[in-house]
N, C-alpha and C positions, 0 to 999 in steps of 0.2 A: 739705127745704131749699128745694125749688122753691116751697113755700107762702110761706116767709119772704121770697123775692125778690118774690113777687107783692104781699105786704103793703108792702114797701118801695116798690114801684112806685106803689101806691095812695097810700102815704104821702107821695110827692112832691106830689101834687095837694093833699092835706090841708094839707101844710106851706105850699104856696104860698097857699092861701086864708087860712092862719093869718098868713102874712107880710103879706099885703095887707090884712087886716082886724083883726088882734088885737094886734099888737105896739104898743109905746109910741110908736114913731116914727111910725106910720101913723095911730094913734088920734087923735093930737093934733099933726098935722104942722105946723100953723101956728106952733107954739111954737119949732120947730127949723129950718124952712126958711129960706133966704136968710141964714143966719148963717155966720160964719167957723168952719171946722173946726179945733178946737184939738188933737185926737188921734184916732187911729183904732186900736182894740184888737180883736184876734181871739182868741176863747176856744174851746177844744175841739179845735183843730187839733193833731194829733200828727205826722202824716206829712208835712204840707205846712207849710213854714215861713212865718211871718208876712210876711217879706220877699218870698217867692214869691207869696203871695196879694195883697199890695200892688201887685205888678207887673201883676196881672190887671185891676185896677180903675182907674177915673179918679180916685177921691177922693184928695186929698192934704192934708196939714196946711197950713193958710193959705188953702185954696180955699173958695169959698162953696158951701154945700150947696144943691143945687136938686133938685126933684122929678124931673126928667129924669135927672140924674146918678145919683140913688138907684136909679131903676128900671133903668137901663142896667147898673149895677154888679151888682144882684141877678141879672139875666138872664145876665150874664157869668159869674158864679160858679156858677150852676146849669149852664150850658152846658159849664163845664169838665169835668163829670162827677165831680169829686173829692168832692162833698158831696151827701147826700140830705136834709139839713135845714139851713136857714139862717134865722136870726132876726136882724133888724136892730133895734137899740135905740139910744136916744140920751138924753143928759142934758145940761142946761144947764151950761156952764162959764164962769162970768162972763158976758161979752158973746158968747161963742162957744158952740159945741156939741161935745160928745164923743160919738163914734160907737163903738158896740159891735156886733161881729158874733159871734153865738153859732152856732157850726158843729158839725155832726155829720158826720164824714167817712165815706165809704165805705172799707171795708177794703181793704188791699193784700194781694197774694199772697206769702206768705212762702216757700212751697215747692210744687212741682208734682210729683205722683207718678203714674206709670203702672203700674197693677197688672195683670198678665196679658198684657202686650205681649211676646210671645216671638217672633213671626214678623216683626214690624215694629220697627225700631230706635226706641227712645224719642226719640232726638235728632231723627230724622226728623219724629216727631209734634210734638215741642216747637217745631220751626222753623215748622210750618204753622199752629198755632193762635194766636189773638189774645190768649189768656190768658198773661201773662208774669209771671215772678217780679219782685217789687218794683214791679209796676204795679197800678193800681186794678182791681178785679173788679166786674163788673155782670152782670145776667142775660142781656143780649144777647151779651156775649163768651162766657159759658159755653155758651149754646145754639149759637153759631156753632162753637165749639171741638168740641163734640159732633158736629155735622154734618161737619166737616172730618176728624175722625178716622175716622168711618164711611165717608166717601168714599175716604180713603186705603186702608182695608181692602178696599173694593170694587175699587179699582184693582189691588190685589194679588191679587184673586181670592177673598177671604173674604166671600162674600155673606151668610153667616149671623152675621156679627159683631154684637155688641151692647155698648153703652157705657153705663155708668151713672156719674153724677157725685156725688162725696161731698165736701161742704165742711164743714171743721171749725168749731167754735164760735169766735167771734172772741176773740182774745187781747186782753184789755182794756188790757194795758200797752203793747203795740206796735200794736194795732189791725190785726192781720194774721190771715190764715187760711191753712190748708193745703188745697190742692185735690187730690183724688184721682180719677183717671179709672180706673174699674175696667172692664177689658175682657174680654169673653168672645169669643174670636176665632172660635169656631165651627169648622166644618169647611173645609178647603181644597178647592174643587171644581175638579178638573182638566178640560182640554179633551179630550173623548173623540174627537171627529170635527170636521174642518173640511171642509165641502162647498163645492165650486166649481161653479156652474151657468152655463150660457149661453155659455161660451167654446167658439168653434168653431176658431179658428186658433191661438190661444196655448195652449201645453201646460199642463195643470193643474199638473204638477210645477214648471214654471217659476214659476208664480204662488205656489205654496206655499213656494218657496225665499226669496221676498223678504218673507214675513210675519214679524212679531215673534212672534205666537202660534204655538205648535207643538202638535201632537198629543202627549199624554202616551205615553210608551214607555220603552224601556230606557235611552236616552240623554237623553231629555227629560222634565222634570217636567210639562209641559203646564199650567203655572199660567196661569189666565186673568186678564187685566187689561183692564178696560173701556177704559182709555186706549189700550192696544195695539190693541184692536179698531177704535177710530176711527182710529188711525194706519195701520192696515193697509188700511182702505178707501181712504185717500189713495194708499197705495203701489200697490194694485192699478191704480187709475185712472192713476197716474203711469207704471207699467210699460206699460200698453196705449198710452198716448199716445206713449211713446218707441218703440214698434213701429209707429207710423203711424196708430193708431186714435184720431184726435184728437177723434172724437165719442163716445168710450167713456164709459160711466158705470155706476154700480151701481143696480140697480132697488131701489126703496124697499120694495116689498111682498115681496121675497125675500131681503133682506140683514138678518140678525138674529141673535140668540143666544138660547138657551133652556136652562133647567135641567131635566134629566130624571132619572129613576131609571135606574141602569145596568141593573138587572133589575127589571122591572115586578112580577115575582112576589115576589122577595125584599125589595125596597124597603130595601136596607141601605146603598147608596151613591149619591150624586148625581154627575152628570156634566153637562158643558156641551157642547152641540152648536152650532157656528158655521156660518152659512150666508152665502155671498156669491153673489149672482146678477148676472151680468155681462151688459151690452149692448155688444157690440163695435163695432157700426157699420161703416162702410167704412174701408178702408186707404188712406191718402193718401202721395203721393210728393213729393219736393222738386223745385222748379222754379226756384230762384234767388232772390236778394234784389235789390231796388231801394232806393236811398237817395237822399233829398234833404233840404234844409233848408227849413223853412216860411218863406217870404219874404213872407208876407202884410204889407201896408202898413196903417197906421192912417190917421185923417182927416188927420194932418199929413204924410202921404206918407213916413213913416219906418217901418222894419221894427218889427213888433210883437213878434216872438218871437226875433229874432237878437240876439246879444250887443251891448250898447251901447258896450263898451270899444273894439272895433275899428271900430265903425260909429256915429260921431257924427252927430247930425241933419244932414241935408243931403247925406249920402253918396250919390253916384249908384248906381243899382241894379247896374250892371255892376261896380262896385268894392267891393260888400259882401263882407265876409270873416268866414266862420265860424270858430269856435275850432279845430274839427277838419274837415278835408276828408273827403268820403265814401270816398275811396280808402283812407284810414288804417284805417277800420273794415272795409271789404271785404277787405283784406289780412290782417286779424287775426281774422276770424270763423272759427269751427269749420266751419260750412258754407261751401264754396266753389263756384265755377262748375263745377268738375269733379265736383260731387256731384249734379248734375241727374240725376234718375232714381233716387236713393237713397231709401230709406224716409224719410218726414218724421218725424224724432225731435224731438218738442216740447220735451224737456228741453234738447236742444242749442240749439234756437231760443230758449229763455229765457235760456240762457247767453250767446248772442250779443246778445240785447237788453240783458242786464245789463251786458255789457262796455261798451256805449255810455254807460250811466249811470255806470258806475264811472270811465270815462275822463273824463267831464265833472266828476265830483265832485273829481277830483284837482286840477282847475283852478278849484275854488270854485263851479261851476255845479251846486249840489245840486238845484235846481228844474228842471233840463233834463228834457224830456219826450220820450219815444220812442214815437210813435204808429204801430202797425203796421196795415197794411190788407192782407187776404188776397184774392188772386184765384185762382179755381179754373179749371183747364183740364182738360177731359175728353179722354183720349187715344183719340179716334175719328177715322176717316179724314174724315168729314164736318165734323167740328169743326175739324181742322187745315186742311182746304181753305178754310174760311171766313176763315182769317187769311192763307192763302197767295195767294188770288185777290182782293187788294185792289182791282184795277183794275175789278172788276165792281161795286163799290159806288159810291154816289153821291159826287160831288166832295167834299162836305162831310165824308164819312166816309173818304176814301181816306188822308189824312194820319194820321188816328187809327188806322186799321187797320195802316198801315205801323209806326207807333210801337208798337203792341201786338205786332206780329210780331217786333220786335227785343227789347222788354222781356220778353216771355213766352218767349223762347228756342224759338220755334216750329221753327226749323231742327233744333235738337237733338231736340226732341220727335219730329219726323218720323224722324230716324235711329232713335230708340228704337222707334218704331212699326214700323219695318221690321225691326230686329234682334231686338227682344224681344217676341214675340207674347203672352207672359204678361202684359205690361203694358197691352195693349189694352183699353180701357174703363175703366181706372183714372183717378182723379182726381189731378191734380198742383197743388201749392200753391205760388203765387208770392207772396212778402211784400214789400210796399213799406214801408219805414220813413220816416216823416216826423219830422224832428228839430226840436224847438223848444228853443232854448238858454236862453231866458228870462233872468232876472236872476241876478247873483252872489248867493250865500247868505252871510250873516254870522251869527256866533254871537252871539245875543242874551243868553242865560243858560246857565249850566252848573249843573245841579241834581243834587246827589249824594243818593242814597237807600241805605238798608240799612246804613250804618255806625253801629254803636251805640258801639263803643270808639274806633275810629280817628277822629281829628279831621279835619274837612273839609280843612284846610290841608295835611295829610299827602298826601292824594289829589290836591288841585289843584296841588301844586308838581310833580307828575309829568306834568302836562299840557303839551303843546307848543303850546298855543294858549290864548287867554284871550277872555272876552266882547269882542265888537267885531271880532275877527279874521275874515278870510275863511276860509270852511270849506275844508278840505283833507283828503280821506279818507285820504291817506297818513299825515299827521300824527295824525289821529284813531285810525287803527289802531295806530300805533307807540305812542300814549299808552296805549291799552288794554293792550298788551303790557308797558309799563313799570309800570303799576299792578299787573298781575298778578305780575310778577317781584319785587314787594316781598315776597311771600310771606305776606301778611296775609289774602288772600281766596281762597275756593274758586271763586268765580265773579265775573267782571267783565263786565257787559253795558252796551253803549252803545245808547241809543235817541234818536230824534229826533222832535221835535214842532214844529208850526208856531209861528212867533213872532208879534209884534204887527203885522207887515205882510208883504207878499209878498217882501221881501228879507231877512227874518230867520227864524232857527229857533232852537229850544231844545234843548240836548243834555242828555239824562238819563243819569246814570251810576248804575247799579244794582250794588251789590256784596253779596256774602254772605261775612261774616267767618268765619274759622276760628281755632282756638286758635294763639297765637303764643309762648306760654311752653313751655319744654321742661324737664323733669326726667327725665334718662335715666341709665341704667347699662348698660354693655356692655363689649366687648373689642375690641381691634384686634390685627392681626397683620401683620407685614411681614418679609421675609427678613433685612433688616438690623436693623429695630427690634425684632424678636422679638414675643412675645405680651405683651399688657398688658391690665389691666382699667382702666376709667375711670368717673367719674361726672361729669355735666355738668349745670349749671343755667344756664338762659338765658331772656331775654325779649327777643324781637326787635321788640316794639312797646310800649315802656314807656309806660303810661298813654295809649295812643293817640297818642303823639307821634312814633313811628318810631325813637325811640332804642333802641339795643341794648346790653344788658348780659349778659355771658357769663363763666361761670367754669368751669374744667375742671381736674379732678384725675386724674392717670393714674399707675398703678403697675404695674411688672412687673420681671422679673429683669434686663432689659437697660436699660430706659428708666423713668425717674421724672420726672414733669412736673407743673407747676402753672402756670395762667395765669388772669389776670383782666383783662377789657377792657371798655371803654365806648366806644360810638360814637354821635355826633350826625351823622346824614347830611345835615342841612341847617342850617347855622349861620345863625341869624336869618333863616331861610326864604330863604336864598341857596344856590345849588347848590355849596356848599362843605361838606365833611365833616371832622370831627375825630375822631380815634381815639386813646385813651389806653389803654396796656395795661402790665402787669408780668408777669414770669415767673421761674420757677425750673425749671431742668432738671438731671438727672443721668443720665449715659448710660455704659454699659459698652461700650467700643470693642474690637473685635478687630483685631489688627494683624498677622495672619499666623499661620503655624503652624510649628513646628520638630520635627524628628525627634529622639527621645530614645533611639534604639536605633542599633546599628551596622549592622544588616541592613536596607538600604533597600528590599528587596523585601517585607519584612513589618514595615515601620516603624510605630512607635507615635508618633503625633503629639500635641503639646500646644499648645494655642492660647496666644498672648500676648495679654494683655488689660490694660486699665487703665480707670479711671473719669475721665469729664470732666463737671465740674459748673459751672453758670453761673447768674448772676442778673442781671437787667437790666429796663429799662423801654424803652418805645417811644411816640413822639409822631408821628402821621401826619396829613397834610392831603391832601384830594382835591378836584378840581373838575371838574364835568361841563360840557361845552360842545359846541356844534354837534350836538345831539341824541343822537348815539351815542358821542362822544368823552369821554374822562376823562384828566386828568393827575394823578398822585399823587406825594407826597413823604413821606418817613419818616426820622426820626432814631432810632437805636437804640444807646444806650451800654449796655455790659454788662461784667461781670467773670466770668473763667473761671479754673478751676484744674484741674490733673490730680492724681490720687491713686490709691492702691491698685494699683501696677503688679505684674503677675505676674513670675516669675523670668525669663521668656524675652523680655521686651520689649527693644527696641532701645535703643542709647545715647541716640538722639534723644529717645525717650520719657522715659527716666530724667532727662535734662537738663530736659525740660519739667516734670516732676514737681518738681524742685528749685527751679524758678522761682516756685513758689506762685501766688498770685492775679495774673492779668494783665488788663490793661484792653483792651477792644476797642471801637472807635468806628466806626459804620457809617451812612452816608447813602444812602438809596435814592431815585432819581428815575425816573419812568416815565410812559408814555403808553399808552392802550388804546382800542380801537374795538371796540364789542360791539352787534351788531344781532340777536342770537339771539331767536327768538320766545318761548322759555320756558327760563329758565336751570335749571329743575329737571328738565325732560324735553324737551330740545331736539330739534326735527324739522327746523329749517332755520335758516340764519343763519351768521354769521361772527364770530369773536373773534380779534383780533390785539393783542398786547401786547409792548411792549418796555421793559425796565427796566435801569438801570445802578446797581450797588452800589459806592460808593466806600468802601473800608475802610481805616482808618488814614491814613497820609501826612500831610496837613496837619490831619487830625482827631485825630491822636495815637493812642496805644495801641501794642500789640506786633505786630498783624497789619496787613499792608500789601499790598493788591491791589485791582484793579478787576475787577468781574464783570459780564458782559453776558448778559442773559437774554431772548432772543426767544422768542415763543410764537405759534403760529398754529393755530387750530381752524376747521374748515369742516364743516357738517352738510348733508347732501343727502337729501331724501326721494325714494326711487325709485318707490314706489307704496304704495297702502294695500290693505287686504284686500278692497276692492270690486274689486280687479284691473282698474283703469282703467275702472271703471263696469259691468263685466260682472256683478257682484252689486249689486243695488240695495238698499243698506242704509246709512243715515246713521250708525248706530252703528259700522259697521266703518270709517268714515273716520278714527276715532281710532287704528285699528290700522295704524300707518305703519311701513313698513320703511325704516329710517334708516341711513345710513352716515356714520360720523365719520372725518374725516382730521385728524391732529394731528401737529405737529412742535414739540418742545420742546428747546431747547439752552441750555447754559451754557458760557460762555467766560470763563476766569479768567486773569488776567495779573498776574504779580508786579510789585510797585512798591517803592519804597524810602521809608523814613521821611524826613520833612522837617525834623525838629527835632534829631535826635541820630542817632549811629551805632548800629547794631545788628548783632551777629554773627549772620548767617544760619544758620550751622552750629549754634549754641547755641539761638537763638530763630528758628525759620523764620518767613519772612514770611507764608507760607500754612501754617497748622498743620493737623494731622491732622484735626481736626473740620471743616474747611472743604474737604477733599477729597471728590471725587465718586466714586460707585461705580455699577456697572452689573450688573443682574441682579435676579431676584425679581419679585414682584407689583408693586413700586413703579416698575419701569422696563422690563425685558426679561423677559417671561414665559417660563418654561422653562429659564433660565440662572441660575446662582448666581454670586455676586460674586467667588468665587475659583475659577471654572470651570477645568477642565484645558485647554480650548481657548483660553483668554485668554493674552495676553502677560503675562509675570510682573509687569510694571509695573502692569498694571490691577488686580491683586489687592490692592494697598495703596492704591488710590484714585488718581485723576488730576485734573488742573486743569481739563479741558474735556470736555464730554460732548455728543453729538448724539443725539437720539432721534426716532424717528417711529413711528407706528402708524395703523392703520386698523381700524375695527370696524364690521361690518355687523350691525345689531340687528333682530331679528324679534321683535315683541311677542307674548308669550303672554297677558299682561294689561297694557294699556298703561301704567298708573301703578305697577305693582308688579314685573313679571317679564318678562325678555327673554332670548331665546336669542341668543348672540353668536358670531360667527365673526370671528377677528382675525388680523392679520399685524403683527409688531413687528420693529424693526431699531434697532440702536444701536451706537455706537463711542465710544471715549474717546482723548484726546490730551493730551500733555505739553509743557512748556517745557523741553526737555532742556538748552538752553543755560544754564539757571538753576540746574542741579544743582550741589551742592557736595560736598566730601569724597570718600568712596569711591564714591559714586554718579556723581560727575562723571568720576572715573578710569575707572569701568566703561564709561560711554557713549563716552568718547574713545577707549578702547582696543578697542571692540567689533569693529570691522572687521578690525583686525589679529589679534585673538584667533581669529575665525572663520577667517581665512586660514590661520593657523598650525595650527589643528586639522585642517582639511581637507587641508593639505599633509603633515603629519607622520603622521596616522593616517586616511587617506582612507576605508578600509572601515569602521572602527569608527565614525567620525564620521557617515558616511552612514547607517548602521543606527541610531544614536542619535537623529538628527535626523528620520528618516522613518518609523520604526517604533516601535510601543508595546513596551516591554520585557516586559510581562506577557502580553498577548494575541497579540502578534506581528503584529497588523494594521498596514497601512500608514496613517500619519497623513494627514489631508487636507491639511495644510500642514507644511512644514519647520519644526521648532522654532526653528532658528536664524533663519529668515526672519521667523517670527512675533515673535520678541523683538528684532528689529533696531530700535535706537533711532531710525533714520531713518523708520521707519513710524509712530512715535508723535508726530512733529511735526504740529502743526495747520497744514496747507497744502492748497492746491487739489488737489495730486497725491494727497494721502493721504485726502482726502474722497471716496474711491472706493468702489464697491460691494463690492469684495473686502477692504476693511478693516473692514467692519461684521460683526456677528453678527446672525442672524436667528432668528425663531421664528414659528410659526403655531399655531393651535388653535381651540378652541371651548369654550363653557361657558355659564353663567347669570349674569345680573345680577339680584340680588334687592334691590329698593330699599325696604327697611323703614326708615322715618325714624330709629328709635333704633338699629338695627343693620343697616346696609347690607351685604349679603353679596356676595362675588364668588367664584364657583367655576368654575375653568378647567382644561382639559387642554391642555397646551402641548407642542409637539415642536420640537426644534432642527432648523434646516435651514441649509444652507451655499450660498453663491453659487459657481456653477461657471463663470460668464463665457461659457457656451455658449448661443447665442441659442435653439436648439431646446429646451433644457432648462436654464433659468437657475438652477434650484435643485435640490438633491438632498439625501439624508439623510446623517447621519454613520453609517458602517457599524457602529461599536461603541457607538452611543447612539441608537438609533431609538425607544426607548420614549417614551410620552407622560408628561410630569411633571404631577402634580396641583398646581395653584396654588390656594391658598386665601387669601382676604383678607377682613378685616373692617374696614369703613371706607373712605372714599375716599382711598387713599394714592397713586393713580396719578400720574405726573409731570405 
């Protein structure tokens, strides 16, 4: 096959000679030139349309054919790389000329196969090589692809890998070929030994700990990667410089790697020996910072490098105003005046220098320069005296000496000389920063690369700036986060390039796309919703437009559900979204249990259940504004019916079943603020949301209430696995220990219909399906929605609910697996003044009933309300107090810690996209009100409950 490509390459030149000397157009060009073109015909093109070819050339119908036009068009077609043979012919057509292009196309790639790629993912190879499916193939692309595959294997430690390329015969019908890369991976050569030479002060094990390369052993594979070897060289130098050895380097003649036989006699296994030879140099110590602005004046007597906005031409020198004063930086640097005498950590110095640039970039001064000048002071008695005895110097040098005495902290150095003998003879580094503010930077062009499917406009509309705007690093960083949060890309990188002049820059956005379509099957489980299986089809970036289409079918013994939705996130490229959806649901509801035996100590309970089915549609609008804000609105009309009641359901449920289909009309309005850095794996940021659901009332229907839904989430990163820089590893910076704080509440208030009267006892304004429950994986881990420690009213649901949780997450693998420690709390509340019928009578008479019981049978009542009848253990709270209706009312007094239920525990979060798993062990705890020990265990229920969840069902 290589031979055939050589023939094609030679054929190009032969064809060019043929075109220039042999075809009809060139052999008698005088007959055709300077005539009007009547038609342009392309022959032989299969993969490239005639319209696309016509767009490449200058020729057009009606234009006059010139020799220059003909030559330029032939060059353009050859340069496109689509063709290996082009013949231009012509024939007279009346007074004009008809042009024929006889073409032979290069084949396109139909399919790429990687045979023998076991240790490297084919997808990784596919991304790196220039040979792509549905694109033209040529010898250069094939050769480059082969080299890149071999390089990838060398980087992974497979130095004996071999790649052969097999290209199929051309399919004449489609003009395509199949490319096969046949790979012999060879042996994986491990690192047998890493040798560190030349280090005198830095411990060898400390150096080995920062390296990516590891020696092969029981816990380490020891795979050698050439890229890791190069990275480790920089890490070693960086470690040494952070320890004060700012002249440190690696010796070229002793830093290398080599392949050897593990046993020279056997010669059965190869290993790699890695050598690093270190030159430490002297150790330096910190002696403070000095800062100033470059106030150099130009020929016009105006500042050259100070901002022009605050300092227009003619501003007196004493009135010049920089963007930032030097005090601002000195107060925020990591190195402070109190650190004089500390080891000079060059990485800390670079962070301080970068802080200056970052501060200016937030104000648009991207071209600001920070020029450091280092001055060295040797801590010797004679050297210090040369600064202390300024009066002995000549008059011209006295002032300079006094200035240096102050700037170089000579007094502090003298104290160190006297108190720290170990520092005598050491060198101290004083850094003077000179700041040049220069011009404001404006964004000239925004160039997007890497998006093959996603349209440019889908990315551009997430940007918080446009060409011509002042550069603002805060907006640039937030724009990058917004693009990543779309979920279309694995990587989003921003790079800057100089513009057409000193005030402009070009911003390059490079993205790496990932699959956005989903076809998944799985299961879900919740304490209330039960187990169900589902299948889901979706596309989150339809045809690269950002539109979302999703369908979900779910089936289980308790829940059946179908939903189909479509979302346009930007209507006419404006920050307004439109969502249309439809659904069908059927759910079996538990409404309590009743004893069907006479002996309550050995009662047999049967649950009362019925089915609730519904069908409806939804139309939603959303609008993003002020960078992180969104307001949203949704109207959801639906129809519901109750059916299949069991024998023990209440009269209220039976009445509901007899009503048949009922109409429900709901309008939702809300606003949210979201500045989370990554919505898929948040490490920092804040989410606040507040929405109001207006159900019924003026909207009609049988349900009538208002529901308020505040939600607050806050994420804080405590540290990463570098442990505040103690471990020098960029890879470990992804391993962040994050704590989530979240509170989610629902407050429901019954309202009245506006168009007709409705009997609340027969048709409740808040129906059973709208009531809230507490317990299980969905809300309060470790508790059940009918828990024995709940008030009886909670077991049938309530109108309002308050929940809060905190999760501390330790990454085991940052994108997949976390260890979690959590603390949950929750409570529910009722509008007891809205009760009707027997429930109303019970509430009204409760206090009197309790008084009567305690008066008539004080001993029996005391035992029943304070002790468990089976175990005889004392209850944590009086049953009569727990069920007091006064404690159920939503009020400031009842929003107290002793009215909540709590749990804590630990477990795992497994973030598999198709089947996210949550595995927890949760233990109930109760609030004691004692400051020394605010929480304790329930004596008869200390066991940890296993809480299992599939899917993100958390509140």
